[in-house]
Each structure stands twice: as structure tokens, then as C-alpha cells.
N, C-alpha and C positions, 0 to 999 in steps of 0.2 A: 581082803577077805577070801576065804576058800569057797569055791562053789559047793553047794551042799550044806553051808552053814546058814544059821538063821542070824538076821541082821535086826538089831533093835533100833528104833528110831523114836525121836520126840521132836515135834514141831511146836513152836510158840509164836505168837504174833500179837502185840499189843491190842487189846480189845476182844480178843478170842480165846476161847478156851484152848488149853494145850492138848494137843493130841499126841498119843504115843502107842506103840505097840510093836509088832515083830513081823518082818518080811521073811517067809521062808524060800530058801532057794534050792535047787536041785543040782546034783553034779553035771546034769546036761546043760545047765545054765552058763557054764564056763564060757567067758568071751563075750557074753550077751549082756545087754542092757536089761535090768529088770524094773519094770514100771510099778508104781504104786500111787494110786490116786488117795489123797488125804483131803478130807472136807473139814475145813475150819468153821467152827460154829461160834457166831458172834455171841459175846456176853451182853445180854439185855440189861439195860439200866434199871 
């Protein structure tokens, strides 16, 4: 990916709702690790 691009993500796990969204990056993020906290929500029976 190019620094400055936005990254789409989708996280799914059995028993949890699927979380998706976009992570924005800046050109100054080149060579860096970009952290994103994703909270999975349990599907209530």
C-alpha cells in the first residue's frame, strides 16, 4: 500500500458481529506501523 492511502478492513469471528471500516494514513506514515483498535461485539443469543 502507499503511504497516504486509506486502507479498508473487515474483521469477522464466529459468534461476533463483523466489524469493518477504513484506516486513514498520512504520507508521513511511510515506514511506520499504523495501529488500529477493533472492538468485536458478541452476538447475543
